[in-house]
N, C-alpha and C positions, 0 to 999 in steps of 0.2 A: 685713473685708479692707480694707487700706489702698489709698489712691488709686494708688500707683505699681504695685501687684500688679494693679490691674484695668486699668490702661493697659496693662501687659506682657501680660496674658492677651488683650486686645482686639486687640492688635498682632499676637500670633501667631495667633490665629484668622483675622485678616485675610490675614496671609501664607499660612496653610494654604489659605484659599478662593481666593486668587489662583493658588497653584501647582496646586491641584486643577482650577480652571477652565482653566489654560493647558494642562495634560495632557489634559484632554477636549477642547479645541479642536484640538489637535495630532493626536489620535487621529481625530477626526472628519474634520479636512482630509486626512489621509493616507489614511483610507478613501475619501474622495471622489476623490482623485487617482488611486487604484487603479482604482476603478470606471471612471473616465472612459478610462483608460489601456486597461483590458480592452474596453471598447466599441469604442474607435478599433482595436484589435487585430482584433476580431471583423469589422470592416468592411474590413479589410485596408488601413488608411490608413498602417501602417508598413510600408516595403518589407522590412526585415530579417526581419520575421515571416512574410512570405509564403511564403518558400521556405527550408526549413532541412533539414538531413540527418538522417534516422531510422535510418540504418545501425547505429548503437550500441544503439539500442533494439530489441532482439530479442524481449525479453520484460518486459511491463508489469505490475505489481501494484497493486490499488487497495484500500485498506483503508477500510471504511465503519462508523462508530459505530453501534452496536446501535439507538439511538434513531431513526437515519435509514435503516437497512437496509430498513425495511418501505416505504419510499416507491418502490415499483416504477416508477411513471413517471418519477422522477428518474434511476434505475439506467439504465433503457432509453434515456433522453435521453443519459446519460453515454456508454453503449455505442456508440450512434449518432455522437455527437461523435468519439470514438476512431476509429471505423471511417472516418469521413470524413477526419480527419487522416492516416490511413495505417497505424494500429497493427495488427498481425496476430495477436499472442497476448497474451491479457489474463488475469490471476488477480484474482479478486474475493474479498475476504475480510470477514466479519464474526464476531465471536467466538461468537455463538449459533447460527450456521448458518441465519439467516433466509433468506439469498440463496440457499443451497443447497436448502433446503425448497421455496422459491418456484419455482425453476427446475428441479427435479428430474424432472418429467414430461418437459420438454423434453429434458432430458440423456439420459434413458433412450431418447428418440426418435431423437436425433441425434448419436451420438457418432462423433467422428473418429479412426478407429483409426491412419492414417497420421500425422496431427499429434501423437497421444500418444505414439507410439513414437518420433517425432523429438525431442521436447522432454523425454521422460522423465518424464511427469506421471502422475497418478493417474487414476481412472475418472471423476471428477466434472467431465467435460469435455464441450462441445458446440460445435458450429459455427453461429454466428448469421450471418445475412444483414442488414446494416444499411446503409441508404443504397444498396444496390445493390453492396456490398462484404462479402465473407466476411471472419470474424474468429472465430479460435478462443478460447473463453473457458472457465478452470478455476474451479470454485467450491470454496472451503476454508472451514473453521470452526475454532473452538477445540479441537475434537476432533482435529484434524490437528496441533495444537501440543503442549500438556503431555500429553494423552493418547496422542498418536503417540509422544513419545519415550519415555513410560512402556512402552508396548507393544514398542517396538523394543528397550529395555533388557532386558525380560522374554523376549524371543525369543533375545537374545544369551546371557543367563544359561541358559535352557533348553538351547540349543544346547552350551554348555560342559559343564553337568552331565550331558548326555546321553552325554557320552564324546567329543565332538569337541574334545580338548585340544590342547596344542602338541605337535607330533611330536616333538620333542627330549626329551620327558618333563618339561619345566618345568610344574609345577601351579599357578605364578602367573597370576592372571586378567590378561591384557593385552589391552585392547580398543583397536583403532587408529581412525582417523577412517574409513578405507575400510570397517571393519567395521560402524560405525554407520550409515554411508550406504547400505550394503547392507542392513542390518536395517529401516531406514526405507522403502527401496525395496520390500522384500519384503513389508511390511505395508500398502502403497499410500498412505504419507505422505512420500515422496520427491518430487522434482520440481525444475525448474531454479531457479537464482536469479535473482530479478528485476534487471534493469539499473537500474530505477528504480521507487520505490514512492511512490505518492501517498495521503496520508491525509486523509480527509474526516471531520470531527468536532471537537469542542472541544477534545480533548487532543492534545498534540504528541507522540506516541508511536504505536509501530506496532500498539498494542492486542491483543498476544498473537499477533501473526502469526510463524509458526514462525521462530524465530531462526538455525536452521541454513540458511535460505535467504537470509539477509541480510548474508553476510559482506562482500560488496563493493558492497552496494546502495546507490544514492543515495536518500534519504529527503527528501520535501518536504510540507510541511504545506497543505493547501488551503483550510483553513476549513470551514464548514458545508456539507453536501450541498445543503440547500435554497436557498443563495445561489451555487451553483457557476455559473461563466460560462466561456463558449467561449474567451474571450480568454486567461483565466487559464491554461487547459490549454496553449494554444499557447505562452503565454510560459514555462511550466514546461518544456515540450519543447525550446523554444530554449535556454533555460539550460542544461539538460541536456547538449544537444548543443555547448555551449561548454565543458563540464567537462573536466578532465584527471586522471587517476588515475595515481598513481605505481606503486600496486599493484593486483593483481587481474586483472580481464579487460580 
């Protein structure tokens, strides 16, 4: 290898090292700044975060990565923080149903019929008392997603082929959005559309949360559940209260 080639390779390697080091430093600095901000918010040192309106947040959804859904202590802490902030209705989701199985005994023992009929949710609901405040919680899983839509489609097809066809004599199969919503509700997979969806996990996606309930939902990625912070939740709610939607609710 000639000397100019060696010099070029060394120069490119040095430039790559400098760029990589600068990116890592910027990432570390940003992480440090965010953590300091969250701690200051937790202590109430920012006046604008002390009081904000939650009227628009009628229903909150929280998606938890399956690898973190088994951390019951963190889930309970998260629910307690949400109750302290003033959230009344929460939907917890993980794709494998770990949360639903973990809290199933409590669900069966303390179901709130009135809240369920008001919000049009399924049976996987319970009322929790956290920090001396009541909060209604719904638990759903991946079975309420893909499996739910398959069951709803099967119900619609069964209804059609059992003779409930178009009264005008048209044999063409036409299913409307209202038909699908009614079928989902009939099989127990219906429910209200969350105003805000918080995602805890490494992936920046809704991890299989029922898509038909996310038409106008604001989605925010919150990072890993193990490193969740009270200040981050408060900031997310504050930012949501300042959002403006041209369409939807």
